[in-house]
N, C-alpha and C positions, 0 to 999 in steps of 0.2 A: 236634204233635211227630211227627216221622217215626220209622220203626222203628229206624234207626241211633242216633238221639238217645236213644230210649227204652231200648234195650239197653245203650248206653254208660253211661247213668245207673244202670240196674239193676245192672250188673256193677261199675263203678268208683265209683259213688256220686255224688250231686249235688255235694258239695263239690269233689271232684276235677274234674269236668266244668266246673263254674262257674269254678274257678281257671284251667283251661286256656283257656276261652273269654275270660275277663277279660284274660289275658296276650296274647291274639291281637291282632295289628295288621295293617296292610296287607300286610306281608311274610309272615305266618304264617296268616292267616285261610283262605286257600285250602287249606292243608295240614290245618287243623282240619276243614274241610268234607270233604276227601278221606277222612281216616281215619274220620270219622263215617259217611259214606255207604258206603264199601267195606269197611273192617274190621268195623265194627259193624252196618251195614245189610245188607251182602251176605253176609258170612262167618258172623258170630256168630248170624245169624237162620236159617241153613240148618237143615233138620230132621235131617240125617244124624248129628250128634253132639249130645249134651246139653251143657249148660254146664259141668258138672263135668268131663266128658271134654275139652272145649275148654280148660278151665283147666289140666288136666294136661299136655296137649300144649304149650300156650303156656309154662308154667313150664319144661318140659324144653328147649324151643327157646331161650328167653331165657337159661337157664342155660348151655346148650352154647355159645351165641354170645357170652356174656360181657356181655350187655346189662343191667347191674346196676340202673339206674334203673327200667327197665320191669319187671325181675324183681321188685323190691320192690313196685311198684304192683300187679303181678299176683299176688303172694302175698296181699295184702289182698283182691283180687278173687276169688281162689280160696276164701278163707274165706267171702266173700259168696255164692259159688256152692255152698257146702255141703261143701267139702273140710275135713278135719280136719288138725290139725298133723301127725299121724302119716301121713296120706296125702301131705301135702306132703313130708315126710321121705322117704317111699318113692319119690316122683318123683325127688327129688334123688339118692337112692342109685342109681336107674336111670341117671341122668346120669353118675354116676361110672364105671359100667361101659362105657357106650356113647360118652361124649364126653370122658372122662378125669377123673382125680382132681383135677387143678388147677381145672378148670371147676366141678366139684362142690364143692370146698373153698371157693371164692369164693361160690358160690351158697348154700351152707349159712350162711356168714357174713351174707350179705344177708338171707336168710330169717329167721335168728335175730334180727337187728335188727328186721325187719318184724313179727315175732311177739312182740316185746317181751322177748326172752331175753338181750339183750346191751346 
């Protein structure tokens, strides 16, 4: 198992990665390989930020950009990386100030669902 595969599994969980791999076909297999090698193998393995910090940054960016499916996935990943519900809430409050209330409003709804609160 390469570093990207290992980190992807540690952060997202075996079940998620296995599902993504099982859904891959001739059209999407190269994309799965790309994100495993570059996002997980090159970026998430860099020593400059720990996984908790990477999770905070990722949550904020996904919320600001309105990428709800990935946001929900990364709320679960943030918990796996040691963030608490309160820390996730603080990240989303930060989003409200810097990316706008509508983005944070939607992100809170997504996170609430992911955290089992709705």
